[in-house]
C-alpha positions in Angstrom: 159.6 111.2 142.6 159.4 113.9 145.3 156.4 115.1 143.4 154.9 111.5 143.6 155.3 111.1 147.3 153.6 114.8 148.0 150.8 113.3 145.8 150.5 110.1 148.0 150.5 112.1 151.4 146.9 113.1 150.8 145.7 109.6 150.1 147.8 108.3 153.4 146.0 110.9 155.5 142.5 109.5 154.5 143.4 106.2 154.9 144.2 107.5 158.8 140.9 107.7 160.6 139.1 106.5 163.5 137.7 103.4 161.3 133.9 103.9 161.9 133.6 104.6 158.5 135.7 102.2 156.9 133.5 99.4 159.2 130.2 100.9 158.1 131.0 100.5 154.5 132.4 97.0 155.5 129.4 96.1 157.1 126.8 97.7 154.5 124.8 94.6 153.0 126.4 91.8 154.5 125.3 89.2 157.2 128.1 89.0 159.5 129.1 86.5 162.8 129.2 88.0 165.7 131.8 86.7 167.9 133.9 88.3 170.6 137.2 86.3 170.5 138.6 86.5 168.1 136.6 89.4 167.6 134.3 89.6 164.1 133.7 92.6 162.0 129.9 91.9 163.5 130.9 92.2 167.2 132.6 95.5 166.3 129.3 96.9 165.0 127.3 96.0 167.5 129.8 97.4 169.9 129.7 101.0 167.9 126.2 100.7 167.5 125.4 100.3 171.4 127.7 103.0 172.1 125.8 105.2 169.4 122.5 104.4 170.5 121.4 104.0 174.1 118.5 102.4 173.1 120.7 99.6 171.2 122.8 99.2 174.2 119.7 98.7 176.5 118.3 95.8 174.2 121.6 94.3 174.2 121.8 94.2 177.7 118.1 92.8 177.9 118.3 90.4 175.0 122.2 89.8 175.1 124.3 89.7 172.0 123.3 88.2 168.5 124.9 85.2 166.5 124.8 87.2 163.4 123.8 90.7 162.6 122.9 92.0 159.1 123.2 95.7 158.0 122.0 97.9 155.2 121.1 101.7 154.9 119.5 103.9 152.6 120.2 108.0 152.3 119.1 108.7 155.4 118.3 105.4 157.5 120.1 102.6 158.8 118.8 99.1 159.2 119.9 96.0 161.1 118.6 92.6 161.6 120.0 90.6 164.7 119.6 86.7 164.4 119.5 84.8 167.5 119.9 81.3 166.8 119.0 79.4 169.9 115.6 81.4 170.1 115.1 80.7 166.3 114.2 84.6 166.4 115.6 87.9 164.4 114.6 91.4 165.2 114.5 94.5 163.1 116.0 97.5 164.1 116.0 100.9 162.5 118.0 104.3 163.1 118.3 107.6 161.0 121.8 109.1 160.6 122.9 111.8 162.7 120.4 110.7 165.6 122.7 109.3 168.0 120.0 108.6 170.0 116.7 107.2 168.6 116.7 103.2 167.4 113.5 101.4 166.7 113.1 97.8 167.1 110.3 95.1 165.8 110.0 91.7 166.3 110.4 88.8 167.4 110.1 87.2 164.1 110.1 83.7 163.7 113.5 82.5 161.6 112.9 79.7 159.1 114.1 76.1 159.5 116.3 77.0 156.6 117.6 80.5 157.8 118.4 78.6 160.8 120.5 76.0 159.3 122.1 78.1 156.9 123.3 80.4 159.4 124.3 77.6 162.4 126.1 75.8 159.5 128.2 79.3 158.7 128.8 79.6 162.8 130.2 76.0 162.8 132.3 76.5 159.6 133.7 79.9 160.4 137.4 80.6 160.2 138.6 81.3 163.8 141.1 84.0 163.0 140.3 87.7 162.9 141.3 88.7 159.2 139.7 86.0 157.3 136.5 84.6 155.9 133.1 85.4 158.1 134.9 86.7 160.8 136.1 90.0 158.7 132.7 90.2 157.2 133.4 88.3 154.0 131.4 85.0 153.3 133.1 82.1 152.1 131.6 79.7 149.8 132.6 75.9 150.0 
């Protein structure tokens, strides 16, 4: 029994961390609602990215927080798409792993009527608790 407990210690230590890598993995290849209260994974991701990339913080200061973000990555790059429902525009962002400064932006790109309707419906039907549904980065299908 003691040996089993000793084997569990490394696993417990791995789970103790700053949460950055967990949230990056959770955000991978997802569309996330951005909401402050209750805070969503999408909001946590833009806060983290703004702290890591001054360019992104400046972009958010001038454009405001998006309604949704999508994130994906490759070996050396991270990509985000920011969706603004009111203006029906999206922006693409690209950064390089290990570079805490530089982020490139492209857009605005017009969102299609279908994209806007789908995201608006997701926003309206989101569950208002922080640990469930789209608030936590999980998409719920009716």
